[in-house]
Each structure stands twice: as structure tokens, then as C-alpha cells.
C-alpha positions in Angstrom: 0.0 0.0 0.0 2.8 2.6 0.7 4.0 2.5 -2.9 0.6 3.4 -4.2 0.6 6.6 -2.1 4.0 7.6 -3.3 3.1 7.1 -6.9 0.0 9.1 -6.4 1.9 12.1 -5.1 4.6 11.8 -7.7 2.1 11.7 -10.6 0.4 14.8 -9.2 3.6 16.8 -9.6 4.3 15.8 -13.2 3.8 18.4 -15.9 0.9 18.2 -18.4 3.3 17.7 -21.3 5.0 14.6 -19.7 1.6 13.2 -18.7 0.3 13.5 -22.4 3.5 12.0 -23.7 3.3 9.0 -21.4 -0.3 8.4 -22.3 0.5 8.5 -26.0 3.4 6.1 -25.6 1.1 3.6 -23.7 -1.6 3.9 -26.3 0.7 3.8 -29.4 4.0 2.1 -28.5 5.0 1.7 -32.2 4.4 5.3 -33.2 7.2 7.6 -34.4 7.2 9.8 -31.4 7.8 6.8 -29.2 10.6 5.6 -31.4 12.2 9.1 -31.3 12.0 9.4 -27.5 13.4 6.0 -26.7 17.1 6.6 -27.5 17.0 10.0 -25.7 15.7 8.3 -22.6 18.3 5.5 -23.0 21.1 8.1 -23.4 20.0 9.9 -20.3 20.1 6.7 -18.3 23.6 5.8 -19.7 24.9 9.3 -18.8 23.5 9.0 -15.3 25.1 5.6 -14.8 28.6 6.9 -16.1 28.8 10.3 -14.6 27.0 9.7 -11.3 24.1 11.9 -10.1 23.0 14.6 -12.5 20.5 17.4 -12.4 18.0 15.3 -14.3 17.4 13.3 -11.2 15.7 16.3 -9.6 13.2 16.5 -12.5 9.9 14.7 -12.2 10.3 11.0 -13.1 9.0 9.7 -16.4 7.6 6.1 -16.6 9.3 4.0 -19.2 7.5 1.7 -21.6 7.4 -2.0 -20.9 9.8 -2.8 -23.7 12.5 -0.5 -22.3 12.0 -1.8 -18.7 12.3 -5.4 -19.9 15.4 -4.7 -21.9 17.3 -2.4 -19.5 16.4 -3.9 -16.1 15.7 -7.6 -16.2 17.6 -8.3 -13.0 15.4 -5.9 -11.0 12.3 -7.8 -11.8 12.2 -9.8 -8.6 13.1 -6.8 -6.5 10.3 -4.7 -8.0 7.9 -7.6 -7.5 8.9 -7.8 -3.8 8.7 -4.1 -3.4 5.3 -3.7 -5.1 3.8 -7.0 -3.8 0.4 -6.9 -2.0 0.5 -7.8 1.6 -2.6 -8.9 3.5 -3.3 -6.8 6.6 -4.9 -8.5 9.6 -6.6 -6.8 12.5 -7.0 -9.4 15.3 -8.8 -6.9 17.6 -11.4 -5.9 15.0 -14.7 -7.9 15.3 -17.6 -7.0 13.0 -21.2 -7.2 14.3 -22.3 -9.9 11.9 -19.5 -12.3 12.9 -19.9 -11.8 16.7 -20.2 -15.1 18.4 -22.2 -15.6 21.6 -20.2 -15.8 24.8 -19.8 -19.4 26.0 -20.3 -20.1 29.7 -17.1 -21.1 31.4 -17.1 -24.7 32.5 -16.2 -25.8 36.0 -13.3 -28.3 35.9 -14.2 -29.8 39.2 -17.8 -30.9 38.5 -20.5 -31.3 35.8 -24.3 -31.4 35.9 -26.7 -33.5 33.9 -30.2 -34.9 34.2 -32.1 -38.2 33.6 -35.8 -38.4 33.1 -37.3 -41.5 34.5 -41.0 -40.9 33.8 -42.7 -41.6 30.5 -43.3 -38.7 28.0 -45.3 -35.9 29.5 -48.7 -36.4 27.8 -52.0 -34.9 29.2 -54.9 -37.1 28.5 -58.4 -35.6 27.9 -59.8 -32.1 27.7 -58.2 -29.3 29.8 -61.3 -29.2 32.0 -61.2 -32.9 32.8 -57.5 -33.8 32.5 -55.5 -34.9 35.6 -52.3 -33.5 34.1 -48.9 -35.1 33.5 -46.4 -36.4 36.0 -42.7 -35.7 35.3 -40.0 -37.2 37.5 -36.2 -37.7 37.1 -32.8 -37.2 38.7 -30.2 -34.5 38.6 -26.7 -36.0 38.4 -23.9 -33.9 39.9 -20.6 -35.5 38.9 -17.9 -34.4 41.3 -14.4 -35.1 39.9 -12.4 -34.3 43.0 -12.8 -34.8 46.7 -13.6 -31.9 49.0 -15.8 -30.1 46.4 -17.8 -27.5 48.4 -21.2 -26.3 47.2 -22.9 -23.2 48.5 -26.4 -23.7 47.1 -28.1 -26.0 44.6 -31.5 -25.0 43.2 -33.7 -25.9 40.3 -36.8 -24.2 38.8 -39.4 -25.0 36.2 -41.0 -22.1 34.3 -43.6 -21.9 31.5 -42.1 -19.5 28.9 -44.4 -17.7 26.5 -42.8 -15.9 23.6 -44.9 -13.4 21.6 -43.9 -13.4 17.9 -45.7 -10.1 17.4 -45.4 -8.4 20.8 -47.2 -5.3 22.0 -44.0 -3.2 21.5 -41.5 -4.7 19.1 -38.3 -3.6 20.8 -39.3 -4.4 24.4 -38.0 -7.7 25.8 -40.6 -7.6 28.6 -43.4 -7.5 26.1 -41.8 -10.2 24.1 -41.3 -12.7 26.9 -43.6 -13.8 29.8 -42.5 -16.4 32.3 -44.5 -18.1 35.1 -42.8 -20.2 37.8 -44.4 -23.6 38.3 -42.1 -25.4 40.7 -38.9 -24.7 42.7 -36.5 -27.3 44.2 -33.9 -26.4 46.8 -31.6 -29.4 47.0 -28.7 -27.8 49.0 -29.5 -24.6 50.9 -26.4 -24.7 53.1 -22.6 -25.1 52.3 -22.0 -28.8 51.8 -18.8 -30.7 51.0 -19.3 -33.5 48.5 -17.0 -36.5 47.8 -15.7 -37.7 44.4 -18.7 -39.6 42.8 -21.9 -39.0 41.0 -24.5 -37.5 43.4 -28.2 -38.1 42.6 -30.9 -35.5 43.4 -34.4 -36.7 42.6 -37.2 -34.3 41.5 -40.8 -34.6 40.4 -43.6 -32.3 39.5 -47.3 -32.7 38.6 -48.3 -30.5 35.7 -51.9 -29.4 36.1 -54.4 -30.5 33.4 -55.4 -26.9 32.5 -51.9 -26.0 31.4 -51.3 -25.6 27.7 -49.2 -28.0 25.7 -45.9 -27.1 24.0 -46.5 -25.2 20.8 -44.6 -23.1 18.3 -46.5 -21.2 15.6 -46.5 -17.9 13.8 -48.0 -15.8 16.6 -46.9 -17.4 19.9 -44.5 -20.0 21.3 -45.1 -21.9 24.5 -42.4 -24.1 26.1 -41.5 -25.5 29.5 -38.0 -24.4 30.7 -36.2 -26.5 33.3 -33.1 -24.8 34.8 -30.7 -25.9 37.5 -27.9 -23.9 39.1 -25.0 -25.1 41.4 -23.0 -22.3 43.1 -19.7 -23.8 44.2 -17.3 -22.1 46.6 -14.5 -22.1 44.0 -14.8 -21.9 40.3 -17.6 -20.8 37.9 -21.3 -21.5 38.4 -22.5 -24.8 37.0 -25.8 -24.3 35.1 -28.1 -26.7 33.3 -30.9 -25.6 30.9 -33.4 -28.1 29.4 -36.8 -28.1 27.8 -39.7 -30.5 28.7 -41.9 -31.4 25.7 -45.5 -31.4 27.0 -48.2 -32.9 24.7 -52.0 -33.4 24.9 -53.9 -36.4 23.6 -57.6 -36.7 23.2 -59.4 -40.0 22.8 -60.8 -40.8 19.4 -64.6 -41.5 19.6 -65.7 -44.9 18.5 -68.5 -43.6 16.2 -68.0 -40.7 13.7 -69.9 -37.5 14.1 -73.0 -37.0 12.0 -74.0 -33.6 10.7 -76.8 -32.5 8.3 -76.8 -29.3 6.4 -79.7 -27.8 4.4 -79.1 -25.2 1.6 -82.1 -23.1 0.9 -83.8 -22.0 -1.4 -82.9 -25.4 -2.9 -84.0 -28.8 -1.6 -80.5 -30.0 -1.3 -79.6 -31.6 2.0 -76.0 -32.8 2.8 -75.4 -35.6 5.3 -71.8 -35.9 6.5 -70.1 -38.5 8.7 -66.6 -37.5 9.9 -64.3 -38.0 12.8 -63.9 -35.0 15.1 -60.4 -36.0 16.3 -57.6 -36.4 13.8 -53.9 -37.0 14.1 -51.0 -35.1 12.3 -49.7 -38.3 10.7 -52.8 -40.3 9.6 -55.3 -40.8 6.8 -58.8 -39.7 7.7 -62.1 -40.4 5.9 -65.5 -38.6 5.7 -68.6 -39.6 3.8 -70.9 -37.2 2.1 -74.4 -37.7 0.7 -76.5 -35.2 -1.2 -80.3 -35.6 -1.2 -83.0 -33.5 -2.9 -81.1 -33.2 -6.2 -84.2 -34.2 -8.3 -87.3 -32.1 -8.5 -90.4 -32.9 -10.7 -92.6 -30.2 -12.1 -95.9 -31.8 -13.1 -97.4 -28.5 -14.5 -94.4 -28.0 -16.8 -94.0 -31.7 -17.4 -90.2 -31.4 -16.8 -87.6 -32.6 -14.3 -84.9 -30.5 -12.7 -81.5 -31.9 -11.7 -78.7 -30.6 -9.6 -75.4 -32.0 -10.9 -72.2 -31.9 -9.0 -69.3 -30.5 -11.1 -66.6 -29.9 -8.6 -65.8 -30.7 -4.9 -62.9 -29.2 -3.0 -61.8 -29.7 0.7 -59.2 -28.0 2.8 -58.1 -28.1 6.4 -57.5 -24.7 7.9 -55.5 -23.8 11.0 -56.5 -20.7 13.0 -54.1 -19.2 15.5 -55.0 -16.6 18.1 -53.3 -14.9 21.0 -53.3 -11.8 23.1 -50.0 -9.9 23.3 -49.9 -8.3 26.7 -48.2 -5.0 27.5 -45.5 -4.8 30.2 -45.7 -2.4 33.1 -43.6 0.1 31.2 -45.8 0.3 28.1 -49.2 -0.4 29.7 -51.5 2.6 29.9 -51.9 4.2 33.3 -55.1 4.6 35.2 -56.0 8.3 35.3 -57.3 8.0 38.9 -54.7 5.7 40.6 -51.8 6.1 38.2 -51.2 2.4 38.2 -50.6 0.4 35.0 -53.7 -1.4 33.7 -53.8 -4.7 32.0 -54.0 -4.3 28.2 -53.2 -6.5 25.3 -53.5 -6.6 21.5 -55.2 -9.5 19.8 -53.0 -11.3 17.2 -54.5 -13.7 14.7 -53.2 -15.7 11.8 -54.7 -18.5 9.6 -53.3 -20.9 7.0 -54.2 -23.9 5.0 -52.3 -27.1 5.9 -54.0 -29.5 3.4 -56.3 -29.2 0.4 -57.5 -31.0 -2.7 -59.8 -30.5 -5.7 -62.0 -33.3 -7.2 -63.9 -33.4 -10.5 -65.0 -37.0 -10.2 -65.1 -40.0 -7.9 -68.8 -39.9 -6.7 -71.9 -42.0 -7.5 -74.9 -40.1 -9.0 -78.4 -41.5 -9.1 -81.0 -39.3 -10.8 -84.1 -41.4 -10.1 -87.1 -39.7 -8.4 -85.5 -40.4 -5.0 -81.9 -40.1 -6.3 -78.8 -38.9 -4.4 -75.1 -38.4 -4.8 -72.7 -40.4 -2.5 -69.0 -40.2 -2.0 -66.3 -41.2 0.4 -63.3 -38.9 0.6 -59.9 -39.5 2.2 -57.8 -36.6 3.4 -54.5 -36.2 5.2 -52.1 -33.5 6.2 -49.2 -32.4 3.9 -45.9 -33.8 5.2 -44.2 -30.4 5.0 -47.0 -28.3 6.5 -45.7 -28.6 10.0 -49.1 -28.5 11.5 -49.6 -27.5 15.1 -51.9 -29.4 17.4 -54.9 -27.8 19.1 -54.0 -25.6 22.1 -56.1 -23.7 24.6 -54.6 -21.5 27.3 -56.1 -19.3 30.0 -54.2 -16.2 28.7 -56.1 -16.2 25.4 -53.8 -18.3 23.3 -55.5 -21.0 21.2 -55.0 -23.0 18.1 -58.1 -24.5 16.3 -58.7 -26.4 13.1 -61.7 -26.7 10.8 -62.5 -28.8 7.8 -64.1 -26.8 4.9 -65.9 -28.6 2.1 -67.0 -26.6 -0.9 -69.2 -28.0 -3.8 -70.2 -26.4 -7.1 -73.6 -27.7 -8.4 -75.2 -26.8 -11.8 -79.0 -27.0 -12.5 -80.3 -28.8 -15.6 -83.7 -29.7 -16.8 -85.3 -32.3 -19.2 -88.8 -33.1 -20.4 -90.6 -35.8 -18.6 -91.3 -37.6 -21.9 -87.6 -37.4 -23.0 -85.4 -37.5 -19.8 -82.3 -37.9 -21.9 -82.7 -34.5 -23.6 -80.9 -32.6 -20.8 -80.6 -28.8 -21.2 -78.6 -26.6 -18.7 -80.5 -23.7 -17.2 -77.5 -21.5 -16.5 -78.1 -21.6 -12.7 -75.2 -22.7 -10.5 -74.6 -22.6 -6.8 -71.7 -23.0 -4.4 -72.4 -25.1 -1.3 -70.0 -24.5 1.5 -69.7 -26.4 4.9 -67.5 -25.9 7.9 -66.8 -28.7 10.4 -64.7 -28.2 13.5 -62.0 -30.9 14.1 -59.4 -31.3 16.8 -55.8 -32.1 15.8 -54.1 -34.0 18.6 -51.2 -36.2 19.3 -51.5 -40.0 19.5 -51.6 -41.4 23.0 -49.4 -44.4 22.1 -48.8 -46.8 24.9 -48.9 -44.1 27.5 -51.6 -44.1 30.2 -52.6 -41.3 32.5 -50.7 -41.2 35.7 -53.7 -41.6 37.9 -54.5 -44.9 36.1 -51.0 -46.2 36.9 -51.2 -45.5 40.6 -51.4 -48.4 43.1 -54.6 -49.2 44.9 -55.4 -46.8 47.7 -56.1 -47.8 51.3 -59.9 -48.0 50.9 -59.5 -50.6 48.1 -57.6 -53.0 50.4 -59.8 -55.8 51.9 -60.3 -55.7 55.8 -58.5 -59.0 56.4 -56.4 -61.6 54.5 -58.2 -64.5 53.0 -59.1 -67.5 55.2 -57.3 -70.8 55.0 -57.6 -74.2 56.8 -55.0 -75.3 59.4 -54.6 -78.7 61.1 -52.1 -77.6 63.8 -53.9 -77.1 67.2 -52.3 -73.8 68.1 -54.6 -73.4 71.1 -53.3 -76.5 72.9 -49.6 -75.6 72.5 -48.2 -73.6 75.4 -44.8 -72.7 73.9 -42.8 -72.9 70.7 -40.5 -75.6 72.2 -43.5 -78.0 72.7 -44.5 -77.4 69.1 -41.0 -78.2 67.8 -40.7 -81.4 70.1 -44.1 -82.7 68.9 -43.0 -82.3 65.3 -39.8 -84.2 65.9 -41.7 -87.1 67.5 -44.1 -87.2 64.6 -41.2 -87.4 62.1 -39.4 -90.2 64.0 -42.6 -92.2 64.2 -43.1 -91.9 60.5 -39.6 -93.2 59.8 -40.0 -96.5 62.1 -41.5 -99.6 60.4 -45.1 -100.2 61.2 -46.1 -103.3 63.2 -48.7 -104.2 60.5 -45.8 -104.6 58.1 -43.8 -106.9 60.4 -46.8 -109.2 61.1 -47.5 -109.5 57.4 -43.9 -110.3 56.5 -43.3 -113.2 59.1 -45.8 -115.7 57.4 -44.0 -115.2 54.1 -40.6 -116.2 55.7 -42.1 -119.4 57.2 -43.7 -120.4 53.9 -40.3 -120.1 52.2 -38.7 -122.4 54.8 -41.4 -125.0 54.4 -40.9 -125.1 50.6 -37.1 -125.7 51.1 
């Protein structure tokens, strides 16, 4: 870089005549003027080399053509290359804002903290009004690597963290984040010296059934943050931050829901059977039947038909929340001057699955005819659908199935029913059905169904059994043991009946001999 600055100042001192001449030589190196000036420049260089310094050196320097430089100074090529080479400048203390990395927490070399969840996945079964909640239990593992590790305090907390994607005030962190403490554990409240091993600290919490499930959508995010902190006497603080994924599962009804819709001023009636509870990864079915599609006009001796031309369905996801204002940005009460509770409603909607159909149904245009169809629908794999959520702070996610049909009216004479003529009348029939998108229960069972029997369920006494030992006549345990020994010895001695029966056989053997 320095040589560029020097060349800039030198070139600024050159005369206009020399600048024009150098430009002409560069543009036309084979011209006459260039050929005339070359020997003069060469002679000047030779005179300077023979006679030493001359007054020409004080004149502004003139840049030589490439041919002269290559012919006169081939040995200085490497020197010029080294002198004019570009060097990369590094600034180790300069950090740009875009490349700024987050600060990492220093790790304590004497101990580490981890956790182990022992309970099944946290799944709340049933509606929020009737659910018994979810039970979460586990252990915090404090691995002490050296003896004599002293801990001042050891605490853990569980918070429900709500993040507003469109807060009341965009630049305010208090409007963006709302936290509520659910549970606190104090494992060590006094200074304690721990030995070198893995210390286990159990914890458990019962999440109430009215609490919302974990969700993350375009307007709000709800998660459960578990954090533990160990403050040692020496060394940095040991921290642990984890998230607990809480889900909700609703039981699928055995029979599908039946709904009937009538579309005046026509006589069309739609009968729909569908399941109100669906899963994100599943194939669902609903059946549709249209009645009243045929109308007879005896006065005009004609028959009117309603023909189905197109059917489309879509599954919509509606998100809603209330972004509260923090104490700083909440409006003040004019009388008391205290901040009042105020929030802004945020809503969003999107389509997570849809399809259009132009065929696939059965049509019967008899006097009591109808149109029947069975449609399968499922969620798009890349839709990232969010399950239904309902919270007490106003956050909720709902889903609805929208079915839209286009019917066209046609008529034909009674005597010639095949001569069908369109009337130019068409109608759009639209229906909305509320569905609940929920997680599968899997093999999990509600915690209250897994509990052992309570005290009232235990029978008053053990079952009765027969016993031949006369406990009432025995005075002590020794008498009972002696009586048992006598009985055993008597059973081992040969019975007299056996001896009397054996002696005649011996006498009979002697007689035969």
C-alpha cells in the first residue's frame, strides 16, 4: 500500500506535457514519437550511470515503456515484485457485528451437571377441564471429579415460557417474553462438602391439566424451561438448561360425528359423517351424501336436476393470542396512576391441506336419487401442523374442515329424460366442520390410572385358610418343635402291621425248602 501513495503524489507533480507523452506512448507504442524518444531516454540513463548523479534526477520521473523496462532492467524484476507485492493486513482486535459469536459459559473443571428423566413422556390425556395433568420425574446428576468439592447452594426451577412473535411493543423484551414459575426445588441450601462420585438428586412435578401443551406457531410460542444452578465455593457457576416437551392427547370417539346441512332455497340436504379427532400423521375419511337433487314439475312436465361438477376440501389452521403490554408500556389509570392490563389480539390463519376433485362420486337421478362419495384426506408432510392448544391467557389454536361444492342446474322433459338442457343456474355449497388435531396417546396411560390401589381398596383381612395344627393347645414354641420331631421319628420307624404281614412269608419259604 505505501508504494501506491508515493506514486499518487509523484504523478500529481508531473507536468501536463509529460503526462500527455506518457499516455501517447502507452496507447501507441509503435508510433514515431515513441521511437524518437526511446534513444533519448536511454542516453539519459547511460549518462547518469557513467557520470553519477545529474540534475536530471531532480526532475519529475517519467515512466518507461514496458519494452524499455524489460530490456534495461531484467535483473530488478524480482526486486520490484517484492517491493510492489500486495500484503494482507490482519486486524485481530477488530470484530464485526455480523460475525460476533455468543459468549460461552465457562465450565467448571471440578464438577459437571446433567439430568435423567425416569417418567414416560409428558402427555396430558383428555380435555383441559377434565384432565388430571402429567407427571414428570427424574434425577439431577452432579458428577464431582475431586474430593472436597464444596457447594454453597443447589437449586432448580421450572418455568412456563411464552414468547410473543408479534409483541405489544416490538423492541421491548418484557413485552416479548412472559414467564411463570411452576415449581422450585432447593436441593442444598447450606454449604456442603461433596465427595468424588456422582451424586443423585431426585425431583418430580405434577403439571396441572389446565396448562397448555408445548407449541410453536407464527403468533406465539409456549415451552417449559427447566433450569438448575449449582453455586460452588470455588470456580464458575454450574448451570443446566433443558426443555420439557408437553403434549396433549384426546381419545378418538368410536363412532363418527353425524352432521346434516340444508341449503335453501334449494331442496339439497347434505349428510356428512366425519371424525372430530384427527392426528397429524394419519389418513382420515369422511362420507358425504346429497339428497334432494331431483325435482319434478308436473305442471311444466319437466324434471330439474342438480349435478355436482366440482368438490374441494381444505383443512384450515387458525391461531389466536393476546400480546400483553408490560408495566412500562401499559397505559396508566388516570385515577390511581397504576398500569392497567392491556393487550393486543394477534391472529393468523393458513391452509395445511387441500385438494380438488372433479370425479369420484356416484350419482343417481331417479325420483329419489342422491349423490354419494367417500373422501380420504390427510395433512401435507411439509405443512408442520400445530396441534390444538387452549390456554387461559387467550392463546389458542383451532382447526376446521371446509368442504365446498359447485352444483349446476339442468332440466329435461318428462317424456324425454335424456334430452338434458342446462338452465345456466349454478350454486356454491360450503360447509365448515370443527375438528381437533391432537397427538397420539401411544402406549402411555394417564398417571392416575397407573397409581397403586389406595387404602380403601384393600380388603379388611387376609383370605381365610384351613390349618390342622392345634395352636390353642400348644403352650410354647418348644413344645410345638418337640411334637414335630416325635411325629417325624414315628413316621420313619417300620409299622407293626408290616412286620406281622412279613413273618408268614418267611415261614412259607422255609417249608418249601
